[in-house]
C-alpha positions in Angstrom: 85.4 239.7 140.3 89.1 240.6 140.0 89.8 238.4 143.1 88.0 235.5 141.5 90.0 235.9 138.3 93.2 235.9 140.2 92.3 232.8 142.3 91.2 230.9 139.1 94.4 231.8 137.3 96.6 230.8 140.3 95.0 227.4 140.1 96.3 227.0 136.6 92.8 227.4 135.0 91.8 229.8 132.3 89.5 232.8 132.9 87.0 234.0 130.2 84.4 236.7 130.6 81.5 238.2 128.8 82.4 241.6 127.4 80.1 243.7 129.6 81.5 242.1 132.8 85.1 242.5 131.7 84.6 246.2 131.1 82.7 246.7 134.3 85.3 244.9 136.5 88.4 245.9 134.6 89.3 242.3 133.7 92.1 241.7 131.3 90.9 238.3 130.1 89.7 236.9 126.8 86.0 237.7 126.3 82.9 236.5 124.6 79.9 238.6 123.5 77.6 237.3 126.2 76.8 234.4 128.6 75.3 232.3 125.8 78.6 232.6 123.9 80.6 231.7 127.0 78.9 228.4 127.4 80.6 227.1 124.3 84.1 227.6 125.8 83.9 227.1 129.6 83.1 224.4 132.1 81.5 226.6 134.6 80.0 230.1 134.7 80.4 232.2 137.9 77.6 234.7 138.3 78.3 237.7 140.6 75.3 239.7 141.9 71.9 238.9 143.3 69.1 236.6 142.2 68.1 239.0 139.4 71.5 238.6 137.8 71.2 234.8 138.0 67.7 234.9 136.5 69.0 236.9 133.5 71.9 234.6 132.9 69.8 231.5 133.3 67.4 232.8 130.6 70.3 233.6 128.3 71.9 230.2 128.5 68.7 228.0 128.8 69.3 224.6 127.3 73.1 224.7 127.8 74.8 222.0 129.8 77.2 224.5 131.3 76.4 224.9 135.0 76.1 228.2 137.0 77.4 229.0 140.4 76.0 232.2 142.0 78.2 234.4 144.1 76.0 236.6 146.3 76.7 240.4 146.2 73.2 241.3 147.2 71.1 240.9 150.3 68.8 237.8 150.2 69.9 235.5 147.4 68.3 232.1 147.1 70.0 231.3 143.8 73.3 233.1 144.6 73.9 231.2 147.7 77.7 231.6 148.1 78.6 234.8 150.1 81.4 236.7 148.3 83.5 236.5 151.5 83.5 232.7 151.1 84.7 232.8 147.5 88.2 231.3 148.1 86.9 228.4 150.1 84.1 227.8 147.6 86.6 227.6 144.7 88.7 225.1 146.7 85.7 222.9 147.1 85.0 223.1 143.4 88.5 222.1 142.5 88.2 219.2 144.9 84.9 218.0 143.3 83.1 218.7 146.5 79.8 219.8 144.9 76.6 218.5 143.3 74.8 219.6 140.2 71.1 220.3 140.2 68.8 220.6 137.2 66.2 223.4 137.4 63.2 223.5 135.0 62.6 226.5 132.9 59.1 227.6 132.0 57.9 228.9 128.6 55.0 231.2 127.7 53.6 231.8 124.3 50.6 233.7 122.8 49.4 236.9 121.3 49.8 240.2 123.1 47.9 242.9 121.3 48.4 241.2 117.9 52.1 240.6 118.6 53.2 237.0 119.1 55.3 236.4 122.3 57.4 233.3 123.0 59.7 233.6 126.0 61.1 231.6 128.9 61.6 232.1 132.7 63.3 230.4 135.5 61.2 231.8 138.4 57.8 232.9 137.2 55.5 234.5 134.7 53.2 237.2 136.1 50.1 238.6 134.4 49.3 241.8 136.3 47.6 245.2 136.2 49.4 248.3 135.1 49.6 251.6 136.9 45.8 252.0 137.2 44.7 250.6 140.6 41.8 248.5 139.4 41.1 244.8 139.6 41.6 242.7 136.5 39.7 239.6 135.5 41.5 236.5 134.2 40.1 233.1 133.2 42.6 230.3 134.0 42.4 226.8 132.5 44.6 223.8 133.3 44.9 221.1 130.6 41.8 222.7 128.9 39.7 222.5 132.0 38.6 225.8 133.5 40.0 226.3 136.9 38.4 229.6 137.8 38.0 233.3 137.0 40.2 235.5 139.2 39.3 239.1 140.0 42.7 240.3 141.4 45.7 242.5 140.9 47.4 239.7 139.0 48.4 236.0 138.8 51.8 234.4 139.4 52.6 231.2 137.6 55.8 230.0 139.2 58.2 227.1 138.8 59.5 225.2 141.8 62.5 227.5 141.8 60.3 230.6 141.8 58.2 229.5 144.8 60.5 231.5 147.2 60.2 234.7 145.1 57.1 236.7 144.2 54.8 233.8 144.8 55.9 233.4 148.4 55.4 237.2 149.0 51.9 236.8 147.6 51.0 234.0 150.0 52.0 231.0 148.0 53.5 227.8 149.3 57.3 227.1 149.7 58.0 224.3 147.1 61.2 222.2 147.0 63.1 223.2 143.8 63.2 219.6 142.6 59.4 219.1 142.9 57.6 218.6 139.6 54.9 221.2 140.1 53.6 224.7 139.1 52.3 227.1 141.7 49.4 229.4 140.6 49.1 232.3 143.1 46.6 235.1 142.7 47.8 238.6 143.8 45.3 240.3 146.2 42.3 238.3 145.0 38.9 239.9 145.5 37.5 236.5 146.7 39.1 235.5 150.0 38.5 231.8 149.1 41.0 232.1 146.2 44.2 230.4 147.3 47.4 229.3 145.8 46.9 226.1 143.6 49.5 223.5 143.0 49.4 221.5 139.7 51.6 219.1 137.9 54.6 220.5 136.0 53.4 218.5 133.0 50.2 220.6 132.8 49.5 223.2 130.2 48.1 226.4 131.8 46.1 229.0 129.8 45.5 232.5 131.1 42.9 234.4 129.2 42.4 238.1 129.7 38.7 239.0 130.3 39.0 242.7 131.3 38.6 245.4 128.7 40.2 248.9 128.5 42.8 248.2 131.2 46.5 248.0 131.0 47.6 244.4 131.7 51.2 243.3 131.5 52.9 240.0 131.1 56.4 239.7 132.7 59.0 237.0 132.8 61.2 236.9 135.9 60.3 240.5 136.6 61.0 241.7 133.0 58.1 243.1 131.0 57.4 241.1 127.9 54.3 242.8 126.5 50.9 244.3 127.1 47.8 242.2 126.9 44.3 243.0 125.7 40.8 241.4 126.3 40.7 238.0 124.5 44.5 237.5 124.5 45.5 234.0 125.8 48.9 233.2 127.1 49.8 229.5 127.3 52.4 228.5 129.9 54.1 225.1 130.1 57.3 223.5 131.1 60.1 224.3 128.7 62.1 221.5 127.0 65.2 223.5 128.2 66.6 223.6 131.8 69.6 225.1 133.6 72.1 223.4 135.8 73.1 225.0 139.1 76.2 224.1 141.3 75.7 223.6 145.0 78.6 223.0 147.3 78.5 219.9 149.4 77.0 220.5 152.8 74.4 223.0 151.7 70.7 222.3 151.5 67.5 224.0 150.5 66.0 223.7 153.9 69.1 225.2 155.6 69.0 228.0 153.1 65.3 228.6 154.0 66.0 228.8 157.7 68.9 231.1 157.2 67.5 233.4 154.5 64.0 233.7 156.0 65.3 233.9 159.6 63.1 230.9 160.6 63.4 230.0 164.2 61.7 227.4 166.4 60.9 227.1 170.0 61.5 224.5 172.7 58.6 223.3 174.7 59.6 222.0 178.0 57.4 219.6 179.8 56.9 220.5 183.4 57.5 217.7 185.9 54.7 216.9 188.3 
């Protein structure tokens, strides 16, 4: 982060930081309280870390027009797609305007959780799952007020297109292009083998009703617990009116990232001559 600050200052641009990051990295720059406050004063936010850090910042600034660029300090990183070793070159491309902006949809969830009202957002996914007791939970899921099914499972993932390569993928869900206008509903370890991941329109309204009694059931947003649910609680999930903007350097692509991050490889089939 200190290297990034030096490179930005040498280019004649001004560096600002949120307070926590400045203290952590020892930056001597003007600060703002948090990422949301930064958006009012900067043209771009650099996020250093892994996808978890990007998710947190995206939720903090949701609805802002200030774009994010992720610098990967972790291992996988679908959202933080610039390796820290390529930082100098990445900044040169930015100054040259050699990039594209991509809008990513946020999701929102609302409803009662044990008599407490919850209203929160996520970039990747919402998950309704069992707690520490290893027992199946039962959830009734409706799409646009029409019952889809009742799941008996360890949980249910409702993911955005961005989140298709996260928990949903690990649970057997499809890979979805991040600009596709769809939700992915993926059950976690369903008791019925015919239960598969379901794709519905991003304009849909999804309702998840808890059927199970006397079990610990948790709602999480991008991996962060939001509250415990009880029998009869209904969580409504829909596309948020807010979004976030991500910066991608020219020459990068989602499919190239998939091949590289997931170590996809093909094979050549040679036709034998007669």
